[in-house]
C-alpha positions as CSV (number, residue, x, y, z in Angstrom):
1,M,-16.8,-11.9,-12.9
2,S,-13.2,-12.6,-11.9
3,H,-10.5,-10.2,-10.4
4,E,-7.0,-10.5,-11.4
5,L,-5.2,-10.8,-8.4
6,A,-1.7,-8.5,-8.0
7,T,0.6,-8.4,-4.8
8,F,1.5,-5.3,-3.7
9,G,4.0,-4.0,-0.6
10,V,2.6,-1.5,1.3
11,I,5.0,1.3,2.6
12,D,4.4,4.0,5.4
13,P,6.8,6.6,3.8
14,G,7.0,8.5,6.6
15,V,9.0,5.5,9.0
16,N,9.8,3.7,5.6
17,V,8.9,0.6,6.7
18,L,6.8,-2.2,4.7
19,L,3.9,-2.3,6.6
20,E,1.9,-5.5,4.9
21,V,2.3,-8.0,1.8
22,I,-0.9,-7.4,0.5
23,R,-3.0,-9.8,-2.6
24,A,-5.8,-7.4,-4.5
25,E,-7.1,-6.2,-7.5
26,N,-5.3,-3.2,-7.3
27,P,-3.2,-0.6,-5.1
28,L,-7.0,1.0,-3.6
29,T,-8.1,-1.9,-2.2
30,A,-4.7,-3.3,-1.0
31,V,-4.7,0.3,1.1
32,R,-8.4,-0.9,2.3
33,R,-7.6,-3.9,3.7
34,L,-4.7,-2.7,5.0
35,E,-6.1,0.0,7.1
36,E,-9.4,-2.8,8.2
37,K,-6.9,-4.9,9.2
38,M,-4.6,-2.3,11.1
39,R,-7.8,0.2,12.2
40,G,-11.2,-2.0,11.4
41,P,-14.1,-1.6,9.6
42,E,-15.8,1.4,10.9
43,Y,-12.5,3.2,10.3
44,V,-12.6,2.5,6.8
45,A,-16.3,3.4,6.6
46,A,-15.5,6.8,7.1
47,R,-12.4,6.9,4.9
48,S,-12.3,8.3,1.4
49,Y,-9.0,6.5,-0.4
50,I,-7.6,8.4,-3.7
51,E,-4.4,8.2,-5.6
52,G,-2.4,10.9,-5.3
53,G,1.1,11.9,-6.3
54,E,4.6,12.2,-5.0
55,E,3.2,15.8,-3.2
56,S,0.5,13.5,-1.2
57,L,3.5,12.5,0.7
58,D,3.6,15.9,2.3
59,G,-0.2,16.4,3.4
60,T,-1.6,15.6,6.6
61,D,-3.3,13.1,5.2
62,P,-1.8,9.2,5.8
63,A,-0.5,8.4,2.5
64,Y,1.0,4.9,1.2
65,L,3.7,3.6,-1.4
66,V,1.6,0.9,-3.0
67,Y,4.6,-1.1,-5.2
68,R,3.8,-4.1,-7.5
69,L,5.7,-7.4,-6.3
70,D,4.5,-9.2,-9.0
71,G,7.5,-9.8,-11.6
72,S,10.5,-7.9,-9.2
73,G,11.9,-11.0,-8.3
74,L,11.0,-10.7,-4.7
75,D,10.2,-13.2,-2.7
76,A,7.0,-11.5,-1.2
77,E,6.3,-14.0,1.3
78,G,9.6,-14.2,3.2
79,L,9.5,-10.0,3.0
80,S,9.6,-8.1,6.3
81,G,8.9,-4.6,7.8
82,E,12.8,-3.8,7.2
83,D,12.6,-4.5,3.9
84,A,11.0,-1.4,2.8
85,G,15.1,-0.2,1.2
86,R,14.8,-3.4,-0.8
87,V,11.0,-3.5,-2.2
88,R,11.3,0.7,-3.0
89,A,14.9,-0.2,-4.9
90,E,13.6,-3.3,-6.9
91,A,10.2,-3.3,-7.3
92,E,7.7,-1.0,-9.7
93,L,5.7,2.1,-7.9
94,A,2.2,1.4,-8.5
95,A,0.4,4.5,-6.4
96,V,0.7,6.8,-4.1
97,I,-2.5,6.5,-2.1
98,V,-4.2,8.9,0.3
99,S,-6.6,7.7,3.1
100,S,-8.4,11.0,4.1
101,V,-11.8,11.4,6.1
102,K,-15.1,11.0,4.1
């Protein structure tokens, strides 16, 4: 079974920083991979990942803005943390993903 991979930009909306550009099957997987890289597999195993809405950004659990970079015209490989504004302006919002304790 093959899975189509897409390129996503994951943004921390609190500090408006592009945390990572990740190739993944979907936005949930992109955030899981990001948190595993940043915090380790034990952290990810204890978390639940759901798609939320704009209201999720005001909650106490970490929420991430995940943008689809494919077709945006942005050079995914050339993006850095400071490019969050460009990503938000030029790419399509794929999902708001919330990471919470299981």
